[in-house]
N, C-alpha and C positions, 0 to 999 in steps of 0.2 A: 492661542491657536493649537498648542501642543499639550493641552491639559490631559487628554486621553491618549494612552499609548496604543500602538497598533496591535491588533489581534489577527493571527493567522499568517499565511505565507511562509517563507523559508525560516528555518531555525536560525538562531543566533547565539544560543547558549550551548555549553558543553553537555554531552550526554551524561545523565546521572551515573555516578560510579561508586564502587565500594560494595557491590552486591554479588550475585551469583554468576554474572557474566554469561559466557557462551553456553554454560550448562542449561540456561533457561531457554535457549533458542534452538539448539540443534537436536536432531534425532539421535538416538543411541546407535552405536555401532556404525557400520558403513565407512565411507571415506568422504571427507568434506574438503572442498576447495573454496577458498575465499576469493571473491571476484570483485571486479570494478562495479558491477551493477546486476540487477535482476535479469536484464537483457543478455548480459554476458553469460549468466548461469543457464538461461534457456538454450543459448547457442551451444554451450558445452554439452548439455544433455542430448540435444539433437545429434550432434556429431558422434556421441558415444552410441546412440541407437543405430546410426547409419553404419557404424563399424560391424554391427551384428546382422544388419539386413540392408539391401541396396536401396530400398525405398519404403515408405510407409505412409499411412493415412492417420490423421489425428482427430479426435473428437474433442472439440473445444467449446467454451461458453461464448455465446454471442454478446455477452456483456463483459467487456474487458478492454484494456487499452490496446490500441492498434500496434504499439511497440512490442506487445507480447505475441502477436500473430506474425509480425514481420519476419522474425528469424525462421519460422517454419516455411513461409512462402518463399523466401530467398534460397532455401535449401531444398526446394522442390517437393516438399511434403504436401499431400492433399489434405486440406482442412475441411472438416464437416462440423457445422455448428449445432450445438443444442441450445434450446431456449432457456433463458433465465427470466424470472418474473418476480415482481414485488407482490407479496401476499399479506394476509393479516398476521402471519407468523414471521415476517421478515422476507429477505430475498431467498428464493428457492430455485434450485436447478431442476429442470424437467429432463431428467436423465432416463434414456430409453435404450433398449437393445439396439446395437449398431454393429456394423461390419468393419469398423476401424481397427487398426493394429495397436494404436496408442490412445490412451485416454488422459486428458489434461483436466484436472479438477482443482477447485479452489473454493474457499468460503469468502464471505464478504464482510468488511468493516469490523472484523474482530468478533463476529457472532457466528455460531455454528449452524450449519445446515445438517440436520440429522440424517438426511438421505445420502450425503456424500460418503461416509465411511462404509455403509452397507453396499452401495453401488461399487465402490472401489474393491471391496472384498469379492463381490460377484464377478467383476471384470477380471480380477486376478485369477479366479478359478477358471475362467475361460481362456487363460493364457495370454491376456493382454499385458502390455507394458503400461504401468500407471504412474503418471507424473502428478505431483501435488505442488501447487504454488502457495507457499505459506506466507506470502507477503502480508496479506490482510489478517492472518491469524497468528502472526509471529509470537506475540506475547500472551496468547491464550494458554491457560493452564490445562494440564491433563490431556495433552494432545496424543492421539494414537496414530503413529505413522506405520503401523505394521503391514498395511496393504499397499504401501507405496514403494515403487522401485527407485524413484528419484524424488527429491524434495529440493525446492529452490526458494529463495526469498531476496527481496531488496529491503534494506534496513532503513533507508533515509527518511521515509515518511513517519517513522517512529521516534527517531532520535536526531536526525540530521547527519548521522555518520554515513559517509558516502561509500557504501560497500554492499556486497551481497554475498550469498553463498550458494553452492550447488553440492548436493549430497547424493551419493550413489550407494544403494544398499549393498550391492555385490562388488563394490569398487569400480574403478574405471577400466575399460577394456585395455586401453593404452593410456598410461598416465599422461594427461595433457600437459604440454610444456607451456605454461602461462607466461606471457610477456610481462615485463615489469609494468607497474602502474604508470599511466601517462599523467598529464597535467591536470586531469579532471578533479581529483580529490583536493589537490593543493589549491586550485583555483577556487573551489567551493569553500575551503577553510579561510582563504583570504576574504572572500565575500562575507562569510560568517562574522569575521572580525570587524569588517566595515559596517555591517548591519548592527553589531553590538554597540559600536560607537554611536551610530545614528540613534539607536533606541535609548541610549543614555542621554544624548544631547541632540534631539531632532532639530532644534533651532539652528544648529550648525550646518544642516544640510548633508548632502552626500548620498541621498537615496538613489539617484539616477546611477551613480557609480557602482553601487553594489548590485543593483538590478541588472546592469549591463554585464557585470562579471559573472553573475549567476547564469545569464543567458549564454555567455561565451563558453562557460563550462559545459552547459547542456549541448552546445554545438560540437564540442570535443567528444562527448559521449556518443552523439549521433553518428559522427564520422568514423569513430575508431573504438568500438567496444569489444570486438572479437578477441577472445583468449587473453584478456587483460586481467591481471591479478589485482586484488585490493592492495592499497598501499599500507605500509607497516603501521602508521599512526592510526588508521581506521581500525585495523585488526586489534591493536592494543586497546582502543576505546571499547570495542565489543567484549574483549576479555574481562574488562573491569566494570561492565555495565550493571547498574542496579535495577534489574528488571522488576523487582518487587515494588520499588518506589514508583516506577513508571506505571505499573498496573494500578496501584492504589489511587494515584492522582487521576488517571484516566477514568477509572470506574466512578470516583466521586464526582468528577465534572460531568460525565455522561449522565449519571443519575439525576443531577440537578437540571440538566437540559431536558431530559425526558419528562420529569415532573412539570417543568415550566411550559412545555409544549402541549401538554394534555388539553385538548379542547380548543386550541387556537384555530380559528376559522381559516380555511384555505391552505392549511398545511397538514400533511399526513406523515408523522414520524414512521420510518420504515421499521424501527424496533422501538417498542414501548417499555421494555424491561430487559434485565440481564439475568442470566443464570450463573451459578458459580463456575468460575473458569473463564467467562467472557472477559475480553479486554478490548474495549472499543478503539479502533483507529480513528474514526470519526463517528458522529451521530448523524446519519443521513435522513433527510426529509424529502418528501415529494411535494412540490409546490403546484397547487391546482392550476394557477395561471399567473403569468408575469414573473417567472423565475428569474429571468435576466434583469428585469426591472428591480426586483428585490436585491439581487446581487449588486447592482450598481449603487442602489441606495446605501447598502452596507459599506461599500467601498468609500462612499462619501463620508461615512462615519468611522473610517479607518479600521474596518473589519473586513478581512480578506478571506473569503471562503471558496474552496475549490469545487469543481464539478467532476464527478466520476461517471463517464469519461467523456469529454467534449468530442472525441473522435470515434466514439462507439456508436456508429450510425445504424448498426443492425438491430439495436435494441432501444425501445422507446423510454426506458428508465432514465437514460442519460439526458433526455430532453426536459425532464422535470426535476431531476435530483439536485440537491444542494447539500454539501458536506459541512456540518458544523464542527469546528475544531473543539477538541476536549483534552488536549495533551498536557503534559507535565509542566509546560511553561506557565500555565494559567491556574487561577484559583476561582473560588465561588463568585467573587465580584465580577470577574471577567465573563463568566457564564451569564450572570444576571444582566450585564450590560448588553450582551448579544441578544438575550431574550427580549429585553426592553425595546431594542431597536427593531427586532422582527415584529413585535406586537404593535408598535407604533405604525409600521407599514401596513399591517393587516387592517388596523382600525381606520386608516385613511382610505381603504377600499381601492387602492391602486391596482 
């Protein structure tokens, strides 16, 4: 029953260490705060902007997680959305002239949108405040942050480290007094350990326990993310991170998936190749029909693939998108197993 291990879902292994650490993640100069989560970072940036102006409007992508929008709405910012579409060249942002005070930009899945840097520079010349969410591009190489006033990221989708950061080019107007970390990261570490024991000996059970604990940790985050600092253990893990090893593993796994997906009926890979510097977070595909059926079939085969984002109702990409995992926990055989399962499903014509 347990011959095949699980693929996907929450991390259970330590972040690879012994490499370049934070130098691989952070923009140069400026002032960085290490936070409990990406949502915490967004809230800190909003508060810093509000110290400079009493209110503002923000130009944001319509394809993103609702938790990224919520801090703006709760702080009474006016949100104007720009369209994000899936094209032959990957996911592209339809960035246009706008009257907003603040521009919120991002790339997707570790691949670059060449229109983003040029638009950021143009908006900066118009006197706008430019925020860049680096969560999906965190380990891309040769990143140019020169046009951004603020940069933020959540780290846990890359390594499982439960932390984020917020960077301000000109420093913070008033240095925010971050509250100590709450139970969130410690709960997640306990759940990691429980999952690690389960992965080593699934026949002994325990899956419900660690899933419950992960859920409880998420509830802690939802209820209390404002001004929370990252815990010391998470920051130490980031300082020792082996970013090069993570990049190599993800690029190798992603290349194998891209090659294997070529010509598979009913599936359209969003990206079919990588350029130097790309570091995939996932390999996204668009499923022509039956995405949720395919996802359930894969769950039956102990393959757990996320959707980005199930709550992104403004954009139709999320209704068809499925994110294939390619991270450093896995090797070529895992990618082949995932591909074989997907191809069996497409051949059955379900």
